[in-house]
C-alpha positions as CSV (number, residue, x, y, z in Angstrom):
1,M,14.9,49.2,7.0
2,R,16.1,51.3,9.8
3,V,15.9,55.0,10.1
4,I,17.9,57.6,12.1
5,F,16.7,61.2,12.5
6,A,19.4,63.8,12.2
7,P,19.4,66.9,14.5
8,D,18.7,69.3,11.6
9,A,15.5,67.5,10.7
10,L,14.4,67.4,14.4
11,Q,14.9,71.2,14.7
12,D,12.9,72.2,11.7
13,P,9.1,72.3,12.4
14,Q,8.3,72.1,8.7
15,Q,9.8,68.6,8.6
16,W,8.0,67.2,11.6
17,R,5.0,65.9,9.7
18,H,7.3,63.8,7.5
19,L,9.0,62.4,10.6
20,D,5.6,61.5,11.9
21,H,4.7,59.6,8.7
22,I,7.9,57.6,8.9
23,L,7.0,56.6,12.5
24,Y,3.5,55.5,11.4
25,A,5.3,52.9,9.3
26,V,7.5,52.0,12.3
27,E,4.4,51.7,14.4
28,D,2.8,49.3,11.8
29,G,5.9,47.1,12.3
30,W,7.4,47.7,8.8
31,H,10.7,49.3,9.9
32,E,12.9,50.1,13.0
33,W,13.8,53.4,14.4
34,Q,17.4,53.6,15.5
35,V,18.1,55.9,18.4
36,D,21.8,56.5,18.9
37,D,21.5,59.5,21.3
38,P,18.3,59.1,23.4
39,D,19.0,62.2,25.5
40,A,19.4,64.6,22.6
41,L,16.3,63.2,20.8
42,E,14.2,63.4,24.0
43,A,15.2,67.0,24.4
44,S,14.4,67.9,20.8
45,A,11.5,70.3,20.2
46,W,9.9,67.7,18.0
47,L,9.5,65.1,20.8
48,S,9.6,67.3,23.9
49,G,6.7,69.4,22.6
50,S,4.6,66.4,21.5
51,N,1.4,65.5,23.2
52,R,1.2,62.2,21.3
53,P,1.8,59.3,23.7
54,S,2.2,56.9,20.8
55,M,5.3,58.7,19.6
56,R,6.8,58.7,23.1
57,K,6.1,55.0,23.4
58,L,7.8,54.3,20.1
59,F,10.8,56.4,21.3
60,E,11.0,54.3,24.5
61,Q,10.8,51.0,22.5
62,A,13.3,52.2,19.9
63,T,15.8,53.2,22.7
64,I,15.6,49.8,24.2
65,R,16.0,48.0,20.8
66,S,19.0,50.2,19.9
67,S,20.8,48.7,22.8
68,Y,20.7,45.1,21.5
69,P,22.6,43.5,18.6
70,R,20.8,43.5,15.2
71,G,19.6,40.4,13.4
72,R,19.4,39.9,9.7
73,L,16.4,42.1,9.2
74,H,16.5,45.9,8.8
75,R,20.1,45.9,7.7
76,K,19.7,48.9,5.4
77,V,20.0,52.2,7.4
78,W,18.9,55.6,6.1
79,G,19.5,58.9,7.8
80,V,16.8,61.5,7.6
81,S,18.5,64.9,7.2
82,L,18.4,68.2,5.4
83,T,22.0,67.6,4.4
84,D,22.5,65.7,1.2
85,S,24.7,62.6,1.3
86,P,24.6,59.0,-0.2
87,E,23.3,57.6,3.1
88,T,20.7,60.2,3.9
89,L,17.3,61.2,2.5
90,A,15.4,64.4,2.7
91,P,12.5,64.1,5.2
92,N,9.8,64.2,2.5
93,V,11.6,61.6,0.3
94,A,12.2,59.4,3.4
95,A,8.5,59.6,4.3
96,R,7.5,58.3,0.8
97,L,10.1,55.5,0.9
98,F,9.3,54.2,4.4
99,T,5.5,54.2,3.8
100,Q,5.7,52.2,0.6
101,P,5.8,48.4,0.8
102,L,8.7,46.5,-0.8
103,C,7.9,46.0,-4.5
104,I,8.3,42.4,-5.8
105,C,7.9,42.3,-9.6
106,V,6.5,39.0,-10.8
107,E,4.8,37.5,-13.9
108,N,1.4,37.0,-12.1
109,R,0.7,38.6,-8.7
110,F,-1.9,36.0,-7.9
111,T,-0.1,32.7,-8.6
112,D,3.4,34.1,-7.8
113,G,2.0,35.8,-4.7
114,L,0.5,32.5,-3.5
115,F,3.8,30.7,-4.3
116,L,5.7,33.4,-2.3
117,D,3.4,33.1,0.7
118,A,3.8,29.3,0.7
119,I,7.6,29.6,0.6
120,L,7.8,32.1,3.4
121,S,5.4,30.0,5.5
122,V,7.9,27.2,5.7
123,L,11.3,28.6,4.7
124,A,11.4,31.9,6.4
125,P,13.7,32.0,9.5
126,A,12.0,32.6,12.8
127,E,13.1,36.2,12.9
128,L,11.4,36.9,9.6
129,K,8.2,35.0,10.6
130,V,7.9,37.0,13.8
131,F,8.4,40.2,11.9
132,L,5.8,39.4,9.3
133,D,3.3,38.2,11.9
134,G,3.8,41.5,13.8
135,C,3.1,43.8,10.8
136,A,-0.3,45.5,10.8
137,A,-0.2,45.3,7.0
138,K,1.9,43.2,4.6
139,P,5.3,45.0,4.1
140,F,5.7,43.9,0.5
141,R,3.4,43.7,-2.5
142,C,3.6,41.6,-5.7
143,D,3.4,43.7,-8.9
144,S,2.7,42.1,-12.2
145,G,1.5,42.7,-15.8
146,G,0.6,39.2,-16.8
147,G,3.4,36.9,-18.1
148,N,7.0,37.1,-18.9
149,G,6.3,39.4,-21.9
150,E,4.8,42.1,-19.7
151,L,7.3,41.9,-16.8
152,P,10.0,44.0,-18.5
153,K,7.4,46.8,-18.9
154,I,6.6,46.5,-15.2
155,I,10.2,46.7,-14.3
156,E,10.9,49.8,-16.4
157,S,7.7,51.5,-15.1
158,R,8.8,51.0,-11.5
159,V,12.3,52.2,-12.2
160,Q,10.9,55.3,-13.8
161,E,8.5,55.9,-10.9
162,F,11.3,55.7,-8.3
163,T,13.6,57.9,-10.4
164,A,10.9,60.6,-11.0
165,T,10.1,60.8,-7.3
166,G,13.8,60.8,-6.2
167,L,13.4,57.5,-4.3
168,P,16.2,55.0,-4.1
169,L,15.2,51.9,-6.1
170,R,13.8,49.3,-3.8
171,A,12.4,46.3,-5.6
172,I,13.0,42.6,-6.2
173,V,12.3,40.6,-9.4
174,F,11.7,36.9,-9.7
175,A,10.5,35.0,-12.7
176,D,10.3,31.6,-14.4
177,S,13.0,30.6,-16.8
178,D,10.6,28.6,-19.0
179,A,13.5,26.2,-19.3
180,R,12.7,23.1,-21.4
181,F,15.8,21.2,-20.3
182,P,18.7,21.7,-17.9
183,G,20.7,24.9,-18.6
184,H,18.1,26.3,-21.0
185,I,16.6,29.8,-20.4
186,S,14.0,31.4,-22.6
187,D,14.6,34.6,-24.5
188,D,12.0,36.4,-22.4
189,A,13.8,35.4,-19.2
190,K,17.1,36.6,-20.6
191,V,15.6,40.0,-21.3
192,I,14.4,40.2,-17.7
193,A,17.8,39.1,-16.3
194,D,19.6,41.7,-18.5
195,L,17.2,44.5,-17.5
196,C,17.7,43.8,-13.8
197,E,21.4,43.8,-14.2
198,A,21.3,47.1,-16.0
199,H,19.3,48.7,-13.1
200,A,21.2,46.8,-10.3
201,L,18.0,45.1,-9.2
202,L,18.0,42.0,-7.1
203,C,16.7,39.3,-9.4
204,L,16.2,35.5,-9.4
205,I,15.4,33.7,-12.6
206,L,14.2,30.2,-11.4
207,S,16.1,27.4,-13.1
208,K,13.1,25.0,-13.3
209,R,10.6,25.5,-16.0
210,A,7.9,27.1,-13.9
211,I,6.8,27.6,-10.3
212,E,4.6,24.5,-10.6
213,N,7.8,22.4,-11.0
214,Y,8.7,23.4,-7.4
215,I,5.6,21.7,-5.9
216,P,6.9,18.8,-3.8
217,D,5.8,15.2,-4.6
218,E,4.3,15.1,-1.1
219,V,1.8,17.8,-1.9
220,L,0.8,16.2,-5.2
221,Q,0.5,12.8,-3.6
222,G,-1.5,14.2,-0.7
223,W,-3.9,15.8,-3.2
224,A,-4.2,12.6,-5.3
225,T,-5.1,10.4,-2.3
226,E,-8.3,12.3,-1.7
227,P,-11.5,10.8,-3.2
228,P,-12.3,13.7,-5.5
229,S,-8.9,13.4,-7.1
230,Q,-9.2,9.7,-7.9
231,A,-9.0,10.3,-11.7
232,V,-5.6,12.0,-11.5
233,R,-3.9,9.4,-9.3
234,P,-2.2,7.4,-12.1
235,L,-1.0,10.7,-13.7
236,V,0.4,12.0,-10.4
237,A,2.1,8.7,-9.8
238,A,3.7,8.8,-13.3
239,I,4.9,12.4,-12.7
240,C,6.4,11.4,-9.3
241,R,8.3,8.6,-11.0
242,L,10.2,11.0,-13.2
243,T,13.8,11.7,-12.5
244,P,14.6,15.0,-10.7
245,A,15.7,16.7,-14.0
246,Q,12.6,15.6,-15.8
247,R,10.4,16.8,-12.9
248,D,12.2,20.2,-13.1
249,H,11.3,20.7,-16.8
250,V,8.1,18.7,-17.5
251,P,5.1,20.9,-18.4
252,M,3.0,20.5,-15.3
253,K,-0.3,22.1,-16.4
254,K,-0.4,20.8,-20.0
255,K,-0.5,17.4,-21.7
256,F,3.0,16.2,-22.6
257,P,3.7,17.2,-26.3
258,G,3.4,14.4,-28.8
259,Q,6.5,15.7,-30.6
260,L,9.5,17.6,-29.1
261,D,11.4,19.8,-31.6
262,D,14.5,20.2,-29.5
263,S,17.0,17.3,-29.4
264,Q,18.2,18.1,-25.9
265,E,14.6,18.2,-24.6
266,Q,13.8,14.9,-26.4
267,A,16.9,13.3,-24.8
268,L,15.8,14.3,-21.4
269,Y,12.7,12.1,-21.6
270,D,14.0,9.2,-23.7
271,D,13.9,6.8,-20.7
272,I,10.3,7.4,-19.6
273,A,8.3,4.2,-19.4
274,P,5.9,4.0,-22.4
275,E,2.8,3.6,-20.1
276,D,3.8,6.8,-18.1
277,L,4.4,8.7,-21.3
278,A,1.0,7.7,-22.6
279,L,-0.6,8.9,-19.4
280,M,1.2,12.3,-19.6
281,Q,0.3,12.7,-23.3
282,N,-3.4,11.9,-22.8
283,H,-4.2,13.6,-19.5
284,R,-3.2,16.7,-17.7
285,L,-3.3,18.2,-14.2
286,R,-5.4,21.2,-13.3
287,N,-4.7,24.7,-14.5
288,D,-4.7,26.1,-11.0
289,L,-2.2,23.5,-9.8
290,I,-0.2,26.1,-7.8
291,D,-3.3,26.5,-5.5
292,L,-2.3,23.2,-3.9
293,L,0.4,25.0,-2.0
294,S,-2.4,26.8,-0.2
295,T,-5.2,24.2,-0.1
296,H,-2.9,21.3,0.8
297,R,-0.4,23.2,3.0
298,Q,-0.6,20.4,5.6
299,H,1.6,18.3,3.2
300,L,4.1,21.2,2.7
301,T,7.3,21.1,4.8
302,A,10.6,22.8,4.6
303,D,12.4,19.6,3.9
304,A,10.0,18.6,1.1
305,L,10.3,22.1,-0.5
306,R,14.1,22.1,-0.3
307,N,14.4,18.6,-1.7
308,R,12.2,19.5,-4.7
309,D,14.2,22.8,-5.1
310,G,17.5,21.0,-4.9
311,K,19.6,24.1,-5.5
312,G,18.8,26.4,-2.7
313,E,17.0,28.9,-5.0
314,L,14.0,29.4,-2.8
315,D,16.2,30.0,0.2
316,R,18.0,32.6,-1.8
317,L,14.7,34.3,-2.6
318,V,13.8,34.4,1.1
319,D,17.3,36.0,1.7
320,M,16.7,38.6,-1.0
321,I,13.4,39.6,0.7
322,T,14.9,39.6,4.2
323,Q,17.8,41.9,3.2
324,S,15.4,44.3,1.4
325,L,12.8,44.7,4.2
């Protein structure tokens, strides 16, 4: 985000500590300070009476940056003022907002956090990568409660927190659809989508069954070629022979069910070779399969991830994060 200090906030000594806290977040690389009138700001009592060289250095850097065109980052601009308006925040409220990381609500902060880091490592545009590398601390955090059933509670809790403290709602939600076949979405995922719509939250419900279904074949095959993974090679080969739609919806961490109750799900797998079906029914991949995106990142490329995605969903997730930072 970007911040502009209004003259009334600069003139009130009681507000100066809040302005300082905002600039600590700027100094950490999280946000940008927009200086539209350098002369007026430099002459203000807040800056002219300051003996803090770091604030003056930030002022000089901000003045230079404000002279250049903006990129895709920090598009949201907040004014800090004692005057109430839709585009301004009181100094104490702005200090809380700018010193909190972006909240990304997920089902599991560990697995989804790893998934998100892997996506950003290969799909983030150069501007975003430079920004993330330059931050003293991560400017976003993954918040979870353990599974789709808990995610609505997390969302409601965060909305209540922001409302109670007078902060504008700044959060993103992404979750599995648990889709068993193309076009399907679980009841839990529908609840999440409806809740996000009600609160005007940025939300992405992934169309594939789970985040493991986004692991590219190249990563699975790279893992399977290693000597310790010899036992899973036939199963990995069978999974990689599935059609794109089957790969999107097959349960990746469990054995394939012996009986499918839904006719649409059954039809999806009707043409699987009997020997491949037998492998999938009698063997399974590891529970921590998503860890391969970290441990075998040498096999992960933007092309491989986009090909496995196939719908641009992961690029949309990166865009959602970019526009919220």
